[in-house]
RODO-2510 file (C-alpha; in nm, 4 decimals, decimal comma):
residues 604
     n   res          X          Y          Z
     1     m    -0,3330    -0,4397    -0,2850
     2     l     0,0180    -0,5467    -0,2826
     3     q     0,0334    -0,7317    -0,5984
     4     n     0,3082    -0,5654    -0,8132
     5     l     0,4753    -0,4628    -0,4942
     6     f     0,5909    -0,8770    -0,5563
     7     s     0,5885    -0,8874    -0,9135
     8     q     0,8370    -0,5595    -0,9721
     9     s     1,1925    -0,6410    -1,1578
    10     s     1,4930    -0,6366    -0,8700
    11     t     1,7262    -0,3861    -0,9690
    12     k     1,3726    -0,1637    -0,9640
    13     i     1,3845     0,1591    -0,6908
    14     f     1,1353     0,1421    -0,4581
    15     l     1,2615     0,4199    -0,2054
    16     q     1,5000     0,6862    -0,3618
    17     t     1,6671     0,9046    -0,0274
    18     e     2,0183     1,2017    -0,0405
    19     n     2,2420     0,8989    -0,0720
    20     k     2,0783     0,5647    -0,1024
    21     s     1,8400     0,2951    -0,3158
    22     y     1,6404     0,1227    -0,2016
    23     s     1,5030    -0,1347    -0,4556
    24     y     1,2103    -0,3043    -0,4496
    25     q     1,4279    -0,6657    -0,3863
    26     w     1,5291    -0,5246    -0,0495
    27     l     1,1470    -0,4543    -0,0060
    28     q     1,0380    -0,7762    -0,1213
    29     e     1,3526    -0,9625     0,0761
    30     k     1,2938    -0,7269     0,3716
    31     i     0,9036    -0,7847     0,3784
    32     k     0,9739    -1,1808     0,4408
    33     k     1,2571    -1,1405     0,6945
    34     i     0,9344    -0,8845     0,9060
    35     s     0,7166    -1,1316     0,8837
    36     g     0,8912    -1,4172     0,9396
    37     l     1,0319    -1,2648     1,2494
    38     f     0,5981    -1,1918     1,3798
    39     e     0,5350    -1,5158     1,2680
    40     s     0,8490    -1,5755     1,5421
    41     l     0,6690    -1,3920     1,8662
    42     n     0,2952    -1,5445     1,7425
    43     i     0,1308    -1,1970     1,5838
    44     r    -0,0825    -1,2980     1,2670
    45     q    -0,3443    -1,1683     1,1090
    46     g    -0,6035    -0,9770     1,3619
    47     d    -0,3516    -0,8826     1,5859
    48     r    -0,2165    -0,5538     1,6192
    49     i     0,1094    -0,3441     1,6928
    50     m     0,1863    -0,0677     1,6948
    51     l     0,4535     0,1475     1,4898
    52     a     0,6934     0,5522     1,5473
    53     v     1,0391     0,4646     1,3889
    54     s     1,1738     0,7946     1,2285
    55     d     1,3562     0,5867     1,0141
    56     e     1,2189     0,6256     0,6947
    57     s     1,2867     0,3351     0,5018
    58     e     1,1896     0,0611     0,8095
    59     m     0,9208     0,1941     0,8823
    60     s     0,7373     0,2021     0,5793
    61     a     0,9027    -0,1648     0,5782
    62     l     0,7367    -0,2097     0,8365
    63     f     0,4144    -0,0376     0,7564
    64     l     0,4012    -0,2685     0,4329
    65     a     0,4570    -0,6498     0,6182
    66     a     0,2372    -0,4961     0,8352
    67     l    -0,0041    -0,5151     0,6077
    68     a     0,0701    -0,7902     0,4028
    69     n     0,0088    -0,9905     0,7099
    70     g    -0,3679    -0,8332     0,7532
    71     i    -0,1956    -0,7434     1,0952
    72     t    -0,2928    -0,4294     1,2096
    73     a    -0,0523    -0,1492     1,2570
    74     v    -0,0720     0,1291     1,5057
    75     i     0,0921     0,4358     1,3266
    76     a     0,2361     0,6819     1,6222
    77     d     0,5044     0,9793     1,5721
    78     p     0,8054     0,9108     1,7568
    79     e     0,8039     1,2039     1,9277
    80     s     0,5253     1,1620     2,1099
    81     k     0,5011     1,3438     2,4254
    82     e     0,3858     1,0090     2,7088
    83     p     0,1072     1,0866     2,7729
    84     r    -0,0056     1,0325     2,4139
    85     a     0,1985     0,7501     2,3753
    86     a     0,0089     0,6154     2,6601
    87     s    -0,2917     0,6690     2,6062
    88     i    -0,2162     0,5176     2,2057
    89     l    -0,0759     0,2502     2,3673
    90     r    -0,3051     0,1210     2,7084
    91     r    -0,6210     0,1783     2,3636
    92     t    -0,5166    -0,0228     2,1731
    93     s    -0,3463    -0,3116     2,3379
    94     p    -0,1113    -0,3874     2,0821
    95     k     0,1102    -0,7488     2,0587
    96     c     0,4407    -0,5487     2,0077
    97     l     0,5643    -0,2115     2,0093
    98     i     0,8410    -0,1489     1,7738
    99     a     0,9889     0,1699     1,8581
   100     d     1,2313     0,4176     1,8318
   101     i     1,5146     0,3568     2,1155
   102     t     1,5129     0,7759     2,2311
   103     a     1,0831     0,7474     2,1814
   104     l     1,1312     0,4242     2,4275
   105     e     1,4039     0,6623     2,6470
   106     n     1,1284     0,9544     2,6674
   107     w     0,8384     0,7644     2,7226
   108     k     0,9764     0,5403     2,9972
   109     i     0,8470     0,1879     2,7910
   110     l     1,1101    -0,1191     2,8768
   111     s     0,8193    -0,3641     2,9012
   112     t     0,4820    -0,4681     2,9233
   113     e     0,2976    -0,7981     3,0773
   114     s     0,0854    -0,8075     2,7282
   115     t     0,2874    -0,6114     2,5156
   116     t     0,6359    -0,7312     2,3346
   117     v     0,8642    -0,4132     2,3142
   118     l     1,0929    -0,4269     2,0717
   119     s     1,3956    -0,1190     2,0664
   120     y     1,4926     0,0348     1,6647
   121     r     1,8377     0,1888     1,7108
   122     k     1,9910     0,2931     1,3383
   123     n     2,2982     0,3082     1,4836
   124     a     2,3227     0,1324     1,8571
   125     a     2,6786     0,2660     1,9112
   126     s     2,6137     0,6125     1,8434
   127     t     2,2662     0,5855     2,1787
   128     g     2,3784     0,6504     2,5274
   129     g     2,0502     0,7303     2,7004
   130     i     1,9419     0,5165     3,0885
   131     l     1,6865     0,2026     2,8162
   132     s     2,0191     0,1515     2,5540
   133     k     2,2851     0,0953     2,8788
   134     f     2,0330    -0,0700     3,0776
   135     l     1,9663    -0,3407     2,7593
   136     q     2,2709    -0,3419     2,6903
   137     k     2,3938    -0,4015     2,9628
   138     q     2,1698    -0,7757     3,0749
   139     k     2,2265    -0,8655     2,6985
   140     t     2,4077    -1,2129     2,8711
   141     e     2,1705    -1,2065     3,1266
   142     q     1,8292    -1,1619     2,9361
   143     p     1,6710    -1,2209     2,5163
   144     s     1,7925    -0,8930     2,3470
   145     n     1,4868    -0,6189     2,2599
   146     d     1,6736    -0,5170     1,9624
   147     y     1,3833    -0,4981     1,6500
   148     l     1,7353    -0,5402     1,4646
   149     s     1,9277    -0,8396     1,5589
   150     l     1,6032    -0,9936     1,5992
   151     l     1,5053    -0,9245     1,2765
   152     e     1,9219    -1,0560     1,1373
   153     k     1,7737    -1,3718     1,3865
   154     a     1,4666    -1,4493     1,1689
   155     n     1,3846    -1,6667     0,9157
   156     p     1,2033    -1,5144     0,6302
   157     a     0,8453    -1,6457     0,5930
   158     a     0,8505    -1,9101     0,3399
   159     s     0,5116    -1,7075     0,1776
   160     i     0,2972    -1,4195     0,1769
   161     p    -0,0882    -1,3738     0,1805
   162     e    -0,1494    -1,3146    -0,1701
   163     s    -0,5198    -1,0990    -0,0693
   164     r    -0,6393    -0,9907     0,3350
   165     p    -1,0399    -0,9797     0,4517
   166     s    -1,2181    -0,6630     0,3747
   167     s    -1,3645    -0,6249     0,6683
   168     v    -0,9772    -0,6718     0,8741
   169     y    -0,8479    -0,3733     1,0110
   170     a    -0,6262    -0,2379     0,7798
   171     y    -0,4190     0,0460     1,0483
   172     i    -0,5527     0,2876     1,2876
   173     i    -0,4554     0,6570     1,3178
   174     f    -0,5347     0,8769     1,6217
   175     t    -0,5761     1,2172     1,5520
   176     s    -0,4612     1,5492     1,6772
   177     g    -0,6150     1,7106     2,0396
   178     t    -0,5315     1,6522     2,3738
   179     t    -0,5059     1,2917     2,4873
   180     a    -0,8565     1,2726     2,6572
   181     d    -0,9792     1,4067     2,3221
   182     s    -0,7545     1,2599     2,0331
   183     k    -0,9286     0,9780     1,8238
   184     g    -0,8055     0,6290     1,6441
   185     v    -0,9103     0,6275     1,2818
   186     a    -0,9187     0,2924     1,2279
   187     i    -0,9333     0,2511     0,8488
   188     t    -0,9869    -0,1389     0,6747
   189     h    -0,8165    -0,3186     0,4181
   190     g    -1,1311    -0,2782     0,1747
   191     n    -1,1389     0,1396     0,2537
   192     l    -0,7420     0,1111     0,2178
   193     a    -0,7851    -0,0933    -0,1194
   194     a    -1,0802     0,1566    -0,2725
   195     h    -0,8641     0,4736    -0,1789
   196     l    -0,5512     0,3373    -0,3660
   197     a    -0,7470     0,2853    -0,6674
   198     t    -0,8931     0,5898    -0,6652
   199     l    -0,5105     0,7199    -0,5863
   200     k    -0,4037     0,5386    -0,8497
   201     k    -0,6697     0,6787    -1,1518
   202     v    -0,7448     1,0706    -1,0522
   203     y    -0,3287     1,0856    -1,1031
   204     d    -0,2701     0,8547    -1,3450
   205     l     0,0100     0,6703    -1,2653
   206     n     0,2017     0,4226    -1,3720
   207     p     0,5248     0,1827    -1,2663
   208     d     0,8011     0,4828    -1,4048
   209     s     0,6409     0,7833    -1,2196
   210     a     0,8347     0,9633    -0,9498
   211     l     0,6922     0,9924    -0,6466
   212     l     0,8047     1,3440    -0,3687
   213     n     0,6663     1,3471    -0,0826
   214     q     0,8733     1,4267     0,2566
   215     l     0,5664     1,4295     0,4786
   216     m     0,5779     1,2533     0,7817
   217     l     0,5115     0,8962     0,7995
   218     c     0,2489     0,8635     1,1273
   219     h     0,0650     1,1389     0,8952
   220     a    -0,1539     0,9416     0,6775
   221     d    -0,0893     1,2062     0,3814
   222     g     0,2802     1,0510     0,4872
   223     c     0,2396     0,7361     0,4604
   224     i    -0,0248     0,6710     0,2872
   225     q     0,0617     0,8909    -0,0420
   226     g     0,4515     0,7878    -0,0049
   227     p     0,5030     0,4489     0,0368
   228     l     0,2337     0,2555     0,0916
   229     l     0,0795     0,4470    -0,2976
   230     s     0,4100     0,3864    -0,5321
   231     a     0,4540     0,0004    -0,3383
   232     y    -0,0056    -0,0058    -0,4797
   233     v     0,1771     0,1180    -0,8901
   234     g     0,4596    -0,0252    -0,8788
   235     c     0,6525     0,3306    -0,9180
   236     t     0,9127     0,5071    -0,6664
   237     w     0,9219     0,7107    -0,3641
   238     h     1,1110     0,9500    -0,3484
   239     n     1,1460     1,1179    -0,0248
   240     p     1,5278     1,2320     0,0337
   241     f     1,5827     1,4389     0,2762
   242     r     1,3674     1,6231     0,5282
   243     f     1,2371     1,9019     0,4781
   244     t     1,3668     2,2358     0,5761
   245     i     1,4035     2,5889     0,5358
   246     e     1,7838     2,5983     0,4388
   247     k     1,7084     2,3040     0,1849
   248     i     1,4442     2,4485     0,0157
   249     p     1,7350     2,4943    -0,3433
   250     f     1,8463     2,2324    -0,3208
   251     l     1,4912     2,0267    -0,3392
   252     l     1,4022     2,2193    -0,6493
   253     d     1,7374     2,0993    -0,8160
   254     y     1,6057     1,7365    -0,6469
   255     c     1,2900     1,8098    -0,8554
   256     f     1,4374     1,8954    -1,1783
   257     a     1,7724     1,6275    -1,1598
   258     n     1,5610     1,3091    -1,0426
   259     s     1,2450     1,4610    -1,3360
   260     i     0,9467     1,3776    -1,0597
   261     t     0,6280     1,3277    -1,1376
   262     h     0,4632     1,3849    -0,8172
   263     f     0,5174     1,6637    -0,5753
   264     f     0,2954     1,6230    -0,1958
   265     a     0,3226     1,8723     0,0117
   266     v     0,1804     2,0993     0,2457
   267     p     0,0701     2,4988     0,1991
   268     a     0,2668     2,6440     0,4191
   269     m     0,5683     2,3969     0,2451
   270     l     0,3689     2,5991    -0,1602
   271     n     0,4412     2,8429     0,0476
   272     l     0,8224     2,8776     0,1872
   273     f     0,8837     2,7741    -0,1763
   274     t     0,7635     3,1667    -0,2912
   275     q     0,9873     3,3301    -0,0045
   276     f     1,2853     3,1116    -0,1267
   277     s     1,2157     3,0435    -0,5017
   278     d     1,4784     3,3286    -0,6435
   279     n     1,6630     3,1169    -0,9776
   280     y     1,4584     2,8479    -0,8874
   281     e     1,1642     2,9360    -1,0691
   282     d     1,2030     2,6856    -1,3764
   283     s     1,1972     2,3875    -1,1407
   284     f     0,8929     2,2210    -1,2849
   285     q     0,9655     2,2981    -1,6477
   286     y     1,1298     1,9828    -1,7752
   287     p     0,8176     1,7130    -1,9249
   288     e     0,7523     1,4416    -1,6774
   289     f     0,6353     1,6751    -1,4330
   290     k     0,2554     1,6463    -1,4000
   291     a     0,1879     1,7637    -1,0802
   292     i     0,2134     1,9339    -0,7994
   293     l    -0,0616     1,8246    -0,5138
   294     s    -0,1414     2,0390    -0,2111
   295     v    -0,2692     1,8054     0,0705
   296     s    -0,3156     1,8195     0,4513
   297     a    -0,4739     2,1507     0,5468
   298     h    -0,7071     2,4561     0,3281
   299     l    -0,4625     2,6319     0,0592
   300     d    -0,5339     3,0306     0,0925
   301     a    -0,6033     3,1727    -0,1962
   302     p    -0,2734     3,3982    -0,2101
   303     v    -0,0630     3,1128    -0,1611
   304     w    -0,1600     2,9159    -0,5247
   305     d    -0,1553     3,2717    -0,6748
   306     q     0,1647     3,3473    -0,6227
   307     f     0,3078     2,9512    -0,6082
   308     e     0,1927     2,9245    -0,9720
   309     s     0,2499     3,2449    -1,0854
   310     i     0,6537     3,2115    -0,9808
   311     f     0,6707     2,8583    -1,1276
   312     k     0,4034     2,7922    -1,4089
   313     v     0,2270     2,5560    -1,3253
   314     g    -0,0972     2,4924    -1,1823
   315     v    -0,1826     2,3300    -0,7718
   316     c    -0,3472     2,1003    -0,7219
   317     n    -0,6028     2,1171    -0,3769
   318     i    -0,6865     1,7340    -0,2482
   319     y    -0,9431     1,7529     0,0097
   320     g    -0,9433     1,5141     0,2571
   321     l    -0,9573     1,3467     0,6227
   322     t    -0,7733     1,0820     0,8795
   323     e    -1,1478     0,9392     0,8120
   324     t    -1,0856     0,8953     0,4521
   325     v    -0,7350     0,7222     0,3718
   326     a    -0,6776     1,0677     0,1867
   327     g    -0,8524     1,1882    -0,0107
   328     s    -1,2451     1,2892    -0,1566
   329     l    -1,2776     1,6007    -0,3850
   330     f    -1,0040     1,6067    -0,6534
   331     c    -0,9327     1,9769    -0,7967
   332     g    -0,6957     1,9095    -1,0791
   333     p    -0,4094     1,8079    -1,2155
   334     f    -0,6779     1,7301    -1,5296
   335     p    -0,8546     1,9527    -1,7302
   336     g    -1,2013     1,9329    -1,6869
   337     t    -1,1998     1,8400    -1,3414
   338     y    -0,9405     2,1798    -1,2753
   339     r    -1,1228     2,5051    -1,0842
   340     k    -0,8927     2,7613    -0,8733
   341     y    -1,0419     2,8130    -0,5439
   342     t    -1,2194     2,5010    -0,4763
   343     v    -1,1723     2,1543    -0,3405
   344     g    -1,2559     2,0104    -0,7299
   345     k    -1,5123     1,7520    -0,7865
   346     p    -1,6204     1,4636    -0,5206
   347     v    -1,4189     1,0923    -0,6995
   348     d    -1,5606     0,7349    -0,6479
   349     c    -1,7840     0,8644    -0,3288
   350     n    -2,1055     1,1064    -0,3242
   351     i    -2,1397     1,3965    -0,1663
   352     r    -2,4404     1,6147     0,0742
   353     i    -2,4072     1,9580     0,1687
   354     i    -2,7435     1,9871     0,4879
   355     n    -2,8040     2,2089     0,6647
   356     e    -2,8583     2,2458     1,0778
   357     t    -3,1908     1,9841     1,0079
   358     g    -3,0016     1,7783     0,8166
   359     v    -3,1967     1,8670     0,4706
   360     d    -2,9535     1,9474     0,1304
   361     v    -2,8715     2,3114     0,0100
   362     g    -2,9136     2,3668    -0,3049
   363     k    -2,6708     2,5242    -0,5417
   364     g    -2,4334     2,8339    -0,4259
   365     e    -2,5662     2,7345    -0,0436
   366     i    -2,3645     2,7040     0,2702
   367     g    -2,4133     2,3603     0,4981
   368     e    -2,1848     2,0768     0,6077
   369     l    -2,0361     1,8380     0,3594
   370     c    -2,1034     1,4424     0,3956
   371     l    -1,9626     1,2202     0,2811
   372     n    -2,0269     0,8628     0,1767
   373     g    -1,8743     0,6003    -0,0189
   374     e    -1,5790     0,2409     0,0117
   375     h    -1,3533     0,4464     0,1644
   376     i    -1,5036     0,6511     0,4511
   377     m    -1,3535     0,5053     0,7677
   378     k    -1,5163     0,1658     0,9211
   379     n    -1,5338     0,2867     1,3299
   380     y    -1,3013     0,5142     1,5634
   381     w    -1,1173     0,2425     1,7684
   382     d    -1,3339     0,1373     2,0164
   383     d    -1,5226     0,4621     2,0481
   384     p    -1,8882     0,3637     2,0323
   385     i    -2,0997     0,7039     2,1071
   386     r    -1,8498     0,9186     1,8149
   387     t    -1,8619     0,7040     1,5690
   388     t    -2,2778     0,7071     1,5415
   389     e    -2,1462     1,1176     1,6446
   390     a    -1,9905     1,1555     1,3059
   391     i    -2,1772     0,8358     1,0244
   392     n    -2,4912     0,7992     1,0354
   393     d    -2,7347     0,6743     0,7802
   394     a    -2,3401     0,5614     0,5775
   395     w    -2,2463     0,9153     0,5853
   396     f    -2,0051     1,0848     0,7635
   397     y    -2,0530     1,3741     0,8627
   398     t    -1,7066     1,6103     0,7994
   399     g    -1,7634     1,8394     1,0014
   400     d    -1,6730     2,0969     0,7562
   401     l    -1,9379     2,3929     0,5997
   402     a    -1,8889     2,4040     0,2360
   403     l    -2,0742     2,5414    -0,0581
   404     q    -2,1015     2,3741    -0,4476
   405     d    -2,1369     2,6115    -0,7172
   406     e    -2,3821     2,5477    -1,0617
   407     n    -2,0792     2,2817    -1,2177
   408     g    -2,0104     2,1078    -0,8993
   409     f    -1,7619     2,2158    -0,7657
   410     v    -1,6661     2,2253    -0,4413
   411     l    -1,4867     2,4744    -0,2954
   412     i    -1,4668     2,4808     0,1248
   413     k    -1,6335     2,7270     0,3115
   414     g    -1,4939     2,6959     0,7470
   415     r    -1,5132     2,4977     0,9356
   416     k    -1,9127     2,4012     1,1368
   417     k    -1,7063     2,3966     1,5665
   418     n    -1,5031     2,7179     1,4528
   419     l    -1,8245     2,9580     1,4346
   420     v    -1,8551     3,2010     1,6698
   421     i    -2,1222     3,2812     1,8244
   422     c    -2,1078     3,6966     1,9426
   423     g    -2,4678     3,8406     2,0950
   424     g    -2,6155     3,5291     1,8899
   425     i    -2,5051     3,6224     1,5490
   426     n    -2,3310     3,3602     1,4327
   427     i    -1,9634     3,4729     1,1843
   428     q    -1,7854     3,2589     0,9954
   429     p    -1,4038     3,2937     1,0747
   430     e    -1,3083     3,2418     0,7761
   431     e    -1,4669     3,5633     0,6305
   432     v    -1,2700     3,7289     0,8009
   433     t    -0,9838     3,6030     0,7538
   434     e    -1,0078     3,5876     0,3712
   435     c    -1,1263     3,9434     0,4008
   436     l    -0,7801     4,0288     0,6078
   437     l    -0,5430     3,8070     0,3245
   438     k    -0,6129     4,0784     0,0807
   439     h    -0,4391     4,3947     0,3362
   440     p    -0,1750     4,4016     0,1484
   441     a     0,1139     4,3946     0,4653
   442     i    -0,0345     4,1172     0,6084
   443     s     0,1573     3,8214     0,5504
   444     e    -0,0999     3,5310     0,7995
   445     s    -0,4276     3,5965     0,9482
   446     c    -0,6669     3,3639     1,1957
   447     v    -0,9573     3,4521     1,2901
   448     l    -1,1571     3,2596     1,5898
   449     g    -1,3747     3,3280     1,9334
   450     m    -1,2198     3,4632     2,2621
   451     p    -1,4763     3,4269     2,5476
   452     d    -1,6271     3,7376     2,6438
   453     e    -1,8961     3,8523     2,9525
   454     v    -2,0897     4,0376     2,7748
   455     f    -2,1480     3,8789     2,3875
   456     g    -2,1029     3,5073     2,4513
   457     e    -1,7465     3,5521     2,2762
   458     k    -1,5923     3,8471     2,0884
   459     l    -1,4505     3,8213     1,7182
   460     v    -1,0395     3,8467     1,7436
   461     a    -0,8292     3,8577     1,4867
   462     a    -0,3949     3,7018     1,5051
   463     v    -0,2867     3,8192     1,1475
   464     v     0,1277     3,7800     1,0635
   465     l     0,2856     4,0905     0,9154
   466     k     0,4475     4,0765     0,6018
   467     s     0,8324     4,1548     0,6393
   468     a     0,9133     4,5344     0,5620
   469     h     0,5867     4,5979     0,5887
   470     a     0,3454     4,8519     0,8527
   471     a     0,0345     4,8428     0,9427
   472     t    -0,1343     4,9088     1,2790
   473     s    -0,4915     4,7530     1,4599
   474     l    -0,6556     5,0643     1,3425
   475     e    -0,5381     5,0730     0,9940
   476     i    -0,6514     4,6932     0,9811
   477     v    -1,0097     4,7386     1,1741
   478     e    -1,0590     5,0113     0,8712
   479     h    -0,9571     4,8070     0,5611
   480     c    -1,2008     4,5187     0,7239
   481     r    -1,4993     4,7661     0,6583
   482     q    -1,4640     4,7961     0,3929
   483     f    -1,5570     4,4859     0,2843
   484     l    -1,7489     4,3673     0,5803
   485     e    -2,0546     4,4727     0,7800
   486     e    -2,0279     4,6049     1,1427
   487     k    -2,1075     4,2740     1,3026
   488     k    -1,8226     4,0887     1,1555
   489     v    -1,5365     4,2507     1,1645
   490     p    -1,2763     4,1974     1,4957
   491     a    -1,3169     4,3442     1,8578
   492     r    -0,9455     4,2984     1,8161
   493     i    -0,6184     4,2604     1,6284
   494     y    -0,3314     4,1547     1,7451
   495     i    -0,0023     4,2073     1,5337
   496     v     0,1911     3,8835     1,5893
   497     d     0,4934     3,7812     1,5949
   498     a     0,3849     3,3671     1,4183
   499     l     0,1178     3,1731     1,4399
   500     p     0,1432     2,8379     1,6313
   501     k     0,0829     2,5794     1,4758
   502     g     0,1214     2,1872     1,4910
   503     v     0,3745     1,9189     1,2323
   504     s     0,0661     1,9421     0,9049
   505     g     0,0829     2,2903     0,8987
   506     k    -0,2413     2,3920     1,0975
   507     v    -0,2854     2,6557     1,2917
   508     q    -0,3472     2,5273     1,6463
   509     l    -0,6446     2,6998     1,7912
   510     n    -0,5997     2,6841     2,1883
   511     a    -0,2841     2,7563     2,1903
   512     l    -0,3365     3,0963     2,0059
   513     k    -0,6348     3,1525     2,2222
   514     d    -0,3625     3,1401     2,5586
   515     q    -0,0934     3,3341     2,3086
   516     l    -0,3426     3,6398     2,2506
   517     s    -0,5118     3,5677     2,5992
   518     k    -0,1978     3,7338     2,8111
   519     e    -0,1892     3,9923     2,4422
   520     t     0,1487     3,8487     2,3364
   521     l     0,1778     4,1495     2,0966
   522     k     0,4503     4,2166     1,7932
   523     p     0,7652     4,3829     2,0140
   524     n     0,8930     4,6858     1,7843
   525     p     1,2160     4,7198     1,6327
   526     v     1,4764     4,8697     1,9006
   527     n     1,7494     5,0259     1,6536
   528     g     2,0015     5,1316     1,9062
   529     q     2,0315     4,8177     2,0970
   530     l     2,1190     4,5293     1,7805
   531     a     2,2556     4,3014     1,9474
   532     e     2,1031     4,2287     2,2511
   533     d     1,7938     4,2283     2,0119
   534     v     1,9731     3,9330     1,8532
   535     l     2,0809     3,8038     2,1135
   536     k     1,6633     3,8106     2,2673
   537     i     1,5305     3,6831     1,9952
   538     a     1,7893     3,3625     1,9350
   539     a     1,7104     3,2324     2,2657
   540     e     1,3813     3,2332     2,2384
   541     s     1,3817     3,0530     1,9057
   542     f     1,6282     2,8061     2,0279
   543     q     1,5087     2,7457     2,3727
   544     i     1,7669     2,8104     2,5609
   545     p     1,8606     3,1447     2,8130
   546     a     1,9655     3,4243     2,6650
   547     w     2,2616     3,4568     2,9362
   548     k     2,3699     3,1361     2,7764
   549     l     2,4409     3,2991     2,4417
   550     s     2,7324     3,5848     2,3139
   551     i     2,7687     3,7536     1,9692
   552     q     3,0436     3,4636     1,8851
   553     d     2,7402     3,1752     1,8276
   554     t     2,7382     2,9542     1,5935
   555     s     2,4763     2,7290     1,4921
   556     q     2,7497     2,4025     1,6006
   557     t     2,7730     2,6059     1,9231
   558     v     2,4397     2,6393     1,9870
   559     g     2,2013     2,2890     2,1079
   560     g     1,9235     2,3793     2,0062
   561     w     1,9954     2,5585     1,6516
   562     d     1,8420     2,2999     1,4232
   563     s     1,6759     2,3000     1,0864
   564     l     1,3646     2,4107     1,2064
   565     a     1,4708     2,6862     1,5355
   566     h     1,6474     2,8210     1,1849
   567     l     1,3435     2,8855     1,0257
   568     s     1,1967     2,9829     1,3569
   569     f     1,4765     3,2735     1,4400
   570     i     1,4664     3,3441     1,0451
   571     t     1,1096     3,4697     1,0034
   572     s     1,1576     3,6362     1,3905
   573     l     1,4353     3,8463     1,2433
   574     e     1,2216     3,9340     0,9796
   575     h     0,8951     4,0626     1,1489
   576     h     1,1328     4,1962     1,4103
   577     f     1,3346     4,4169     1,2313
   578     r     1,0773     4,4399     0,9210
   579     i     1,3471     4,2952     0,6471
   580     r     1,3827     4,0557     0,4559
   581     f     1,6367     3,7887     0,3571
   582     s     1,7198     3,6040     0,0731
   583     t     1,7063     3,2512    -0,0006
   584     a     2,1265     3,2180    -0,0087
   585     e     2,0477     3,4512     0,3167
   586     v     1,8858     3,2090     0,5482
   587     i     2,1184     2,9421     0,3936
   588     t     2,4632     3,1038     0,5194
   589     m     2,3345     3,2809     0,8399
   590     n     2,4909     2,9888     1,0903
   591     s     2,6105     3,2577     1,3359
   592     l     2,4769     3,5665     1,5005
   593     r     2,7513     3,7392     1,4423
   594     r     2,6227     3,6905     1,0532
   595     a     2,2444     3,7480     1,1817
   596     t     2,3923     4,1019     1,3144
   597     e     2,5704     4,2059     1,0020
   598     l     2,3121     4,0930     0,7329
   599     i     2,0456     4,3756     0,9654
   600     k     2,3099     4,6213     0,9741
   601     e     2,3783     4,5746     0,6489
   602     k     2,0009     4,6378     0,5864
   603     h     1,8970     4,9007     0,7622
   604     g     2,1337     5,0542     0,5196
***
């Protein structure tokens, strides 16, 4: 599976970041070193190690070294909260845990009886937390558990296994959800090898390909379609910097300057590109470019249309789940496989679309999508009940509702579990969402069921309005009545500032339900109290008491003003004051005074 990794020339670039290049020679030597460390710790094929390292180069090398040695990587998010990390550690019982020092401090994990704990510190001098001080104090009293120190002392492995049994687990990734509800998706080497071959074929990859993937390595689309796919093909993986709204112009420039062939993005990123694309419309107009690949979440038609209209390139829509390694159905990137608003056709797998009794439905009819193929996960880790619920007679039940047209293209119509039953009437929220997005003032919407004493559930909708647009709940209801039967018209429309989303860009339904239950409505602009409003929005965005802020504060003086908070601040200002900031204004807005001045200018 990783033969190309060790056959590449020493000078070829494996990973390109903003300021540094990592060659395949570096990767080969790093894997041998890590393999030697594994040997010294008596970690062997079939054992499990838990990895929670934020540094892309180190995490990718650790992951690839584990795969090369047949060691199962339990991939975790370094930013996970303590209960989730403790749950994963308890449920998988890894022989070793390698994690960021800050993660270990937050998780309060110094050591365990059965797991060797190693801390990763990219710059040991810069860490001043409790655990790092403890480790420094204990250096002379006990062996250090500093990962990089131990790695430096390790002897490189004399050889790397050429192959691994297909039944051995390659990695385990836990799905999102509550600590109790998350499921450990267990992928074997057989699953992984089969799907990597599919991805290489579908994307038409070769050693000259240049893949840009900035998605988090603790998620399947990040680790599989970034470092692993690149190493499998023998091409270059580009991860220049963490994606932020203010770096969109630099990212588009980077694509052009580095002849990126394949750009992996979630729909939320594509949506932001369309909003901050001024003077960058030709960013993908160069001969080497092949595909924009939309992954991880549903691609709404308006975003799809707008992106293609602005950048004059097609968007390839990929359907897959953590349980299918990465993909299963592919819309594009080549003629014959592309039909807009669909997820394309299955590649190297079979599909069924069935009704509630398990009988296949006809073309054009909606049912649950089921998949069968070599890439389907073996099981949910240590969870036979939910494994049996998901896999029946070699068919994986996705929980997604779909239909297949006469030409074989598949359209995702919603989630089976999202069905709202109102007074005995089944309503699919995605159908109502599609209607809402046709309203010219609505940029985002989410439809869901809320508890109702009479009907069991009532259908409600949360909508985010576009900047400089206005609409009332009554107007939106009247719009829905033009396209939907009365029973499908939401009982209530909530106009909100933003929809709560997870890392992948998916709306977090439980958080939204909590928000709506408190009736958090969109505030009206208060023109006479501009500075006060800006301070209030800044306090909410940066999670800091308003009394601690002043109009003189800047991004350097406010501790919580990081890139993600900056995006939240910009978006909240736009919604509150019903304005739209240009790309240049977003990038230069580094103080509350500057924000106030820009709002004044836009309101005349």
